C-alpha positions in Angstrom: 0.0 0.0 0.0 2.8 2.4 0.9 4.5 1.7 -2.4 1.4 2.6 -4.3 1.1 5.9 -2.4 4.7 6.7 -3.1 4.3 5.9 -6.7 1.2 8.2 -7.0 3.2 11.0 -5.2 6.1 10.5 -7.6 3.8 10.7 -10.6 2.1 13.8 -9.3 5.5 15.5 -8.7 6.7 14.6 -12.2 3.4 16.0 -13.7 3.8 19.2 -11.6 7.4 19.7 -12.8 6.5 19.0 -16.4 3.5 21.3 -16.5 5.4 24.1 -14.7 8.3 23.8 -17.2 5.8 23.9 -20.1 4.1 27.0 -18.8 7.5 28.7 -18.2 8.5 28.3 -21.8 5.1 29.1 -23.2 4.6 32.3 -21.1 8.2 33.3 -20.3 8.6 37.1 -20.5 9.3 38.7 -23.8 12.3 41.0 -24.3 11.8 44.7 -23.4 10.8 47.2 -26.1 13.8 49.0 -27.5 12.7 52.6 -27.1 15.3 53.9 -29.6 13.3 52.1 -32.3 10.3 54.3 -31.7 11.5 57.6 -30.4 12.0 59.4 -33.7 8.6 58.4 -35.2 5.4 60.3 -34.8 2.4 58.9 -32.8 0.6 58.1 -36.0 3.6 56.4 -37.7 4.3 54.2 -34.6 0.7 53.2 -34.3 0.3 52.4 -38.0 3.5 50.4 -38.2 3.8 48.7 -34.9 0.2 48.7 -33.7 0.8 50.6 -30.4 2.1 53.7 -28.7 2.9 54.6 -25.1 1.9 58.1 -23.9 4.0 59.3 -21.0 2.6 61.3 -18.0 -1.0 61.5 -19.2 -2.3 61.3 -15.6 -0.8 62.4 -12.2 0.1 59.8 -9.5 -2.7 61.4 -7.4 -5.3 60.8 -10.1 -4.2 57.2 -10.5 -4.2 56.6 -6.7 -7.7 57.9 -6.4 -9.0 55.6 -9.1 -7.1 52.7 -7.6 -8.7 53.3 -4.2 -12.2 53.7 -5.7 -11.9 50.4 -7.6 -10.5 48.4 -4.6 -13.4 49.7 -2.5 -15.7 48.3 -5.1 -14.0 44.9 -5.6 -10.7 43.4 -4.6 -11.3 39.8 -5.8 -8.6 38.2 -7.9 -9.2 37.3 -11.6 -12.1 39.7 -11.8 -13.5 41.9 -14.6 -15.7 45.0 -13.8 -17.5 45.5 -17.1 -19.5 48.5 -18.4 -18.7 50.6 -15.3 -19.5 53.7 -17.4 -23.0 52.5 -18.3 -23.7 51.7 -14.7 -22.3 54.9 -13.2 -20.5 53.0 -10.4 -17.0 54.4 -10.5 -17.2 58.2 -11.2 -13.5 59.0 -10.6 -12.3 56.2 -12.9 -14.8 57.1 -15.5 -13.3 60.5 -15.9 -10.1 59.0 -17.3 -11.8 58.4 -20.6 -12.1 62.2 -21.3 -8.5 63.3 -20.6 -7.5 66.1 -22.9 -4.0 64.5 -23.4 -5.6 61.2 -24.3 -8.0 62.8 -26.7 -5.2 64.7 -28.4 -3.3 61.5 -29.1 -6.5 59.8 -30.4 -7.1 62.6 -32.8 -3.6 62.0 -34.2 -4.1 58.2 -34.4 -7.4 58.7 -36.3 -5.7 61.3 -38.5 -8.2 64.0 -37.6 -11.1 61.9 -38.8 -14.3 61.6 -36.8 -14.0 59.0 -34.1 -16.0 58.0 -31.0 -16.0 55.9 -27.8 -17.4 52.5 -28.9 -18.8 51.1 -25.7 -16.0 48.9 -24.6 -15.0 49.7 -21.0 -13.8 47.3 -18.3 -11.4 46.9 -15.4 -9.3 43.8 -14.8 -8.2 43.0 -11.2 -5.3 40.5 -11.2 -7.0 39.0 -14.4 -5.4 36.1 -16.3 -5.6 36.6 -20.0 -3.5 34.6 -22.6 -2.5 35.5 -26.2 -5.4 36.9 -28.2 -6.7 39.6 -30.5 -9.6 41.9 -29.3 -12.3 41.0 -31.7 -15.8 39.6 -31.3 -15.8 35.9 -30.5 -18.7 33.5 -30.7 -21.6 34.0 -30.3 -21.1 37.8 -30.7 -19.2 37.4 -34.0 -22.6 37.3 -35.6 -22.4 41.1 -35.7 -19.2 40.9 -37.8 -20.7 41.3 -41.3 -17.6 43.2 -42.5 -14.1 41.8 -42.4 -12.3 43.3 -39.4 -9.0 43.1 -41.2 -10.1 45.6 -43.8 -8.1 48.8 -43.8 -11.3 50.7 -43.1 -11.4 49.3 -39.6 -9.6 51.4 -37.1 -10.5 50.5 -33.5 -8.1 51.0 -30.6 -7.9 49.9 -27.0 -6.7 52.4 -24.4 -5.0 50.6 -21.5 -4.3 52.5 -18.2 -2.3 50.5 -15.6 -2.9 51.7 -12.0 0.5 50.6 -10.8 4.1 51.1 -11.9 5.5 48.6 -14.4 8.7 50.3 -15.2 10.8 47.7 -13.3 8.7 44.5 -13.8 7.3 42.4 -16.6 3.7 42.3 -15.4 2.1 44.7 -17.8 1.4 44.1 -21.5 3.1 41.6 -23.8 2.6 42.3 -27.6 3.7 41.2 -31.0 4.6 44.4 -32.9 3.0 44.7 -36.3 0.6 41.8 -35.8 -2.5 43.9 -36.2 -2.4 43.1 -39.9 -2.2 39.3 -39.6 -5.2 37.0 -38.9 -3.3 34.2 -37.2 -2.0 34.4 -33.6 1.8 33.9 -33.7 3.8 34.7 -30.6 7.4 34.9 -32.0 9.1 38.3 -31.8 7.1 39.2 -28.7 7.9 42.3 -26.6 7.1 43.5 -23.1 5.9 47.0 -22.4 6.9 48.8 -19.1 4.4 51.7 -18.6 5.0 53.9 -15.5 2.3 55.4 -13.3 0.4 57.9 -15.3 1.3 56.4 -18.7 -1.2 55.2 -21.2 -0.9 52.4 -23.8 -2.9 52.7 -26.9 -3.0 49.7 -29.3 -4.9 48.5 -32.4 -7.3 46.0 -30.9 -6.3 43.4 -33.6 -2.7 43.4 -32.2 -1.8 40.0 -30.8 -1.3 40.6 -27.1 -1.6 39.1 -23.6 -1.7 40.2 -20.0 -0.8 38.1 -17.0 -0.7 34.4 -17.6 -1.4 31.6 -15.2 2.3 31.0 -14.8 2.8 34.6 -13.6 0.8 34.1 -10.4 3.7 31.9 -9.1 6.1 34.8 -9.4 7.7 36.3 -6.3 8.6 39.9 -5.5 5.6 41.7 -7.0 2.6 41.5 -4.7 0.9 44.7 -5.7 -2.6 44.0 -7.1 -2.5 44.5 -10.8 -5.4 46.7 -12.0 -6.0 47.6 -15.6 -8.6 50.1 -16.9 -9.4 49.9 -20.6 -11.6 51.8 -23.0 -12.4 51.3 -26.7 -12.4 54.0 -29.4 -13.0 53.7 -33.1 -13.5 55.6 -36.4 -17.2 56.6 -36.8 -18.1 54.0 -39.4 -19.9 50.7 -39.9 -16.9 48.7 -38.6 -17.1 50.4 -35.2 -20.9 50.0 -35.3 -20.7 46.2 -35.6 -18.1 46.0 -32.8 -20.1 48.2 -30.6 -23.3 46.1 -31.0 -21.4 42.9 -30.2 -19.7 44.5 -27.2 -23.0 45.7 -25.8 -24.5 42.3 -25.9 -21.3 40.6 -24.5 -21.1 43.0 -21.5 -24.8 42.5 -20.8 -24.5 38.7 -21.0 -21.4 38.6 -18.8 -23.1 40.8 -16.1 -26.1 38.5 -16.0 -24.0 35.3 -15.8 -21.6 36.7 -13.2 -18.7 34.7 -14.6 -16.9 33.9 -17.9 -14.1 31.3 -18.5 -13.2 31.3 -14.8 -13.2 35.1 -14.6 -15.6 36.7 -12.0 -17.7 39.4 -13.6 -18.9 42.4 -11.4 
């Protein structure tokens, strides 16, 4: 009997080591972005070529701290999404981030001065686990995608605001530069972004990216809760219309269900 127990323990240990090794190589951190590559380009050029930009010092530390406190008072549960907080009027201080003049100035450049609008997407991730993906409508909400999202007429971006400093850790956003023009999700040539407190990341929502992986929760040395606030903006056209319709239904469904793929919805 003891031999059987020992054998089972041995097998479990081997499985644990194997799975941990697999996760390490699958989700190991990407090299840092080389800022020299991007510093001489305009906001529009960087966004069009690489699919993202980082805006420095958009918000003060005091503004970010106020939002962080407001969110943690509302919910501090790990692996949680707070969806459509704008539509529910539940986080007034955090909601104001969307209308920052510095943010809107950059968006005007990204959209080349053309008419754009907020397209309904707004959520907050609290220590959320998200693997490699592109921000497009998935089933059953892809029924709204009558037009090809990889058409050059689509221009929808995600605004990501991290409410903690990531200048010295790899716990923010991992991206594949230039992948906004490819349909397949390939993770070679990945890069890690290091936004500071008050910085804003804006990226084409078709860009291949991920946040914190399941492997990251085993890391040591960074115990600050990871909070991400995100908003969606798009050109005022039919491509943004279809994404907004799908987003509205998705957010309503998630709120009613209270959970999605292991993520708590609040």
